[in-house]
Each structure stands twice: as structure tokens, then as C-alpha cells.
N, C-alpha and C positions, 0 to 999 in steps of 0.2 A: 329200831328201824334205821335202815340205811338207804338213802336215796341216791340214784345214779347222778353223777355230775352232768350238768347241762353243757351244751356246746357254746363256745364263745360267740357273742353277738357280732353281727356285721358292723363295721365301722360306719359312722354317720357324720364324719368330718367335724366332730366336736372341737378339734384342735387345729383345724385348717388354718394355715398362715402363721402358726406359732412355732417358736423355737424352744425346745425342751431339753434341759440338761438332766441326766440321770446318773447318780453315783451307784457303785456296786452293781453295774448293769450287765456284766458278763455272767455266764453260767446258766443255771436252770431255775433260779429262784424268782422272787417277786420282782427284782430289778430288771431282769431280762423280759419278764412278762409285761412290765410297765413300758419298756421300750417298744415292744411289738404292739401294745395297745395304742400308744401314742402315734406310731407310724400308721396303724390302721385308721386312726382318727384324723389323719392328714398332716401331722406335724413333721417338722424337721427335727432331728434328734441328735444331740451330742451324748455319746455313751462314754462312761468312764469306769475304771476298776483298778484296784491296786495290783491285780495279777496281770502282768503285761501280756503273757502268752495267751491266756484265756481271753483277754480283751481283743487281741489281734484276731483270734479265731472267730469271735463273735462279730467283729467288724466286717471281716471278709464274708461271712455268711449273710449278714444283713445288707451289705453293700451290693452283693450279687442280686438280692431280691428288690432292694429299694433305691439303689444307686446313690446319687449325691445327696440324698436326704439324710444320710447317716455320716457322722464324723466321730472320731474317737481320740481320746487322750488319756493316758494312764494318770492316776491320781491316788495317792495315799492320804486319806482325810486326816491323819494325825500330823501331817506336815503342812503348815499354813501356806508356805510358798507354793506347794503343789496345788493346793485348793485355789489360790489366786491365779495360778497359771491355767487351770482348767477353765475358770470363768472367762479370763482374758482371751484364751484360745478360742473358745466358743464364739465370743463376740467378734473376734477377728475373722473367723471362718464364715459365720452366718450373718454378721452385721449387727446383731443384738441377741439378747435372750429374753424370753417371755415367762418361762416357768423353770424352776429348779425342783427336782424330786430328790430328797435326801433319803436314800435307801441304805446307805452303808451302816453296818452294825456288826457287833461281835457278841456271841453268846458263850455258853459253857455251863457246866454243872458242878457245883461245889458247895458243901455245907459251910455256913459261916464259921463253924468250928474248925474247919480245915483250910479255909480260903486264905491265900497269901496276899500280901500287899500288891504284889506284881499282878496276880490274877484280877484283883479288884480294879487296879489302876488301868490295866490294859483294856478291859471291857468298857470302863467309863470313858477312856480316851477315844476309842473308836466310836462308840455308840452315842455318847452324849457330847463330848467335846468336838468330835468330828462333825456332828450335826450342827453344833454352834458355829464352827469355822465356816462351813459351807453356807449356812443361813446368812451369816454376817456378810460374806463375800457376795452372795446373790443379792441381798437387799441393797448393799452399797451400789451395785451395778444397776439394779432396777430403779433406784431413786435417781441416779445420775441420768438415766434414759428419760425419765419423766413421763412414762406412758403406762403406769400401772404394772401388773404382772402378778405372779403367784408363786408361793413356795409351798410344797407339800412334804411333810416329814413322815417317816415311817416309825410309828411308835409300837405299842403292843398292849394287849389286854393285861399283861403282867404289870403294867404301870398302875393298874387298879387292883389286881388280884394277886393272892399269894400262892407261890408254888415252891416246894422244897428245893434247895440247891440253886435258886435263882436270885439271890439277894443282889448281886452286882448288876445283873441284866435288868431286873425289875426296877432297881434304883435308877439306872441309866434311862430306861424308857419312861419312868415317871418324870424324870428331868426333861426329857424331850417334850412331853406334854406341857409342862410348865413353861419351857422355852417358847413353845409354839404360841401359847396364850399371850405371853408378855411381848414377844416380838411383833405379834399381830397389832397390838396397840401402839407400838413404837412407829409403825409405818402406815397406819390407817389413813393418816392425812395425805399420804402420797398415792392413795388408791391401790395399794398393794395388799394382797391377801396372804395370810399365813395359816395353814390348817394342817391337820395330821390325820392319819388313819391308825387304828389300833386293831390289827388282826389278832385272832385267837390262834388258830391252827391252820397253816397253809402247807399243803403237801408238795414236797419237791425232793429230788435225790439227795441233796446235801443234808437236809434235815434227817433223812433216813439213815445217813452215815453216822450222825452224832447223837442219835436218840434211839433207844431200844424199841423193838417192835411192840413190846408189852406196854410201854408208856404211850406210844403213839396210838395204840388201840384203845387205851384207857381214856386219853384225851379226846379221841374221836367219838367215843361213846357218850361223852358229856354234851356233844353238839346236838342241837335239835334235829339236824338232818342226818345224824349218825355218821358223818364223814368230815374229813378236813376240807377246807376251801381249796379250790384250785388257785394257783398263783394269779391267773388271769382274772379271777373274781375279785381279788384285792386290787389288781391293777385297774380294773374298770372303775372302782370307786376313786382311786387316785386320779384317773383321767377326768372324772366328773369334777373333782375339786380343782383341777388345773384349768377347767374350761370356764367359759363365760356363763354357763348354766348355774355356777356356784357364786355368782357375782355378789351376793349379800352374805356369804359365809366367810367369816374370818375368826381366828382364835378358837376354832372348834376342833374337837377330836372325835372322829367318826369311828365307832366300833364296827369292824367288819367281822362279825361273829354270829353264830347261831347258838352259842352256848347258853344253856339254861342253868338255874341254880342247882 
């Protein structure tokens, strides 16, 4: 069974008045979908990406549509100085931040038998260490502001499930889940929430470039709806976790999946 993807819902101002920072926000994946969802929900959004040319193109397109509600700054999440500059820049531009969405991650496919130290370390540094750096910088700023706030991390169902060739990525995403739970307790007394989403399969052009059609079809067949999620469907859950509707959720990892056993 394959069901047709629904249309994105109309924005309801879930994030009206909030300033949201999104990493890995250019391109066509979950990050860019998060930006558009947050803008549709009334937020002001700081977009960031390690790819400066792609970021500039994304900023121009969004600014044409949303004007001054969009600001951008390049950031490589493996460089702590750039992470700090992103948060500081967003605060200077908008006056504060309210939400940080840590979307930056790096995948790849390699058996443990063939995986090099460099492959392992690169995936861990972007996907887990990068999320740590951004979470730390965000939480320090939110604590200093003294008005609560939220961090939403992008994990993966591979943090729970096994898939051949994904030891580095799965280990990193499992680490993101543990980081989320522990960081949430570190800042609960400040009224700051830290949660994560764990998508299973989200369809976008970059994924199609790095994954075979056969594997994508197999993964989609395991989903209850017989299809991959649209990036906006993951983004909608992220927007919910960023909003005041999730005021009592912290330290949680929400599976955005229709996968059945």
C-alpha cells in the first residue's frame, strides 16, 4: 500500500514572536523545510549552513518572500568559534534567540570491516559533536537571557535500529538522543526544554543522490504508509516541539516514522 503525500497544513502562528536558529538550513532537506515551517508559523528565522553559496541562494529566495524575517550566517558546526559566532550574530540581529534547531549531520555507508578512523571521526564530529557544540552555545545564551526557550535536535530512528553500513551514523544519532535527555535535565531549572525528533525516512533530492533506488524502495516498503515522509512532515513535528504547545515536554525523542516491525 502506498498513500499519496498530503499537502502541508496552513500556518497557525505557533511560533509567532519567536526567533528560531536553524543549522544546515540550505538546500532541499529537512533543514530548509524547518525554516519554511517556522516562517509559516510566524517566526523570525536565522538560517545557517556550511555551504556558503547554497546558503546565499537560500537567503535570497526566502528574503524575497519573507523580507527581514530572515537572516543568515555561514557556520561549520565542527568549528566552535563559528558556532559561537552564529548564536552571537543571531542575538545581535534579532535581539535574542528563543529556539535552536540542530539539524546539521553527516551520513555515509561503510561496513565496520572497511570503515576508516577518518570516516568514523568525520561523521561523529559533524553529527554528534556538532550537535553538542550548538546545544551548548544555545543553552548558554538561553540561560543568560533568563526567559526559557527550546532546543530541538535532529536524531534518527537508527539511534534505536540496526542497518548495515551505518555504524558511525547510528552511533552518532544514539549519542544525540542521550545528549538530548541529559542536557534537558541540566537546564530544566531554567525553564528551557531540550527535545529531539527521530525520523525514519524523509524523501529529498540529496538522499536520492547518496542512496540507491533499490534501498530507498525497500525502506519505503517497510513504512506503514508505503512511502517516505515529506521533509515538511518532519519539520511540522519540530515546529510543535519548538512551540509553547510542547511546554511540558523535555528530554524526549519523538519518532517521526510510520515504520512497522
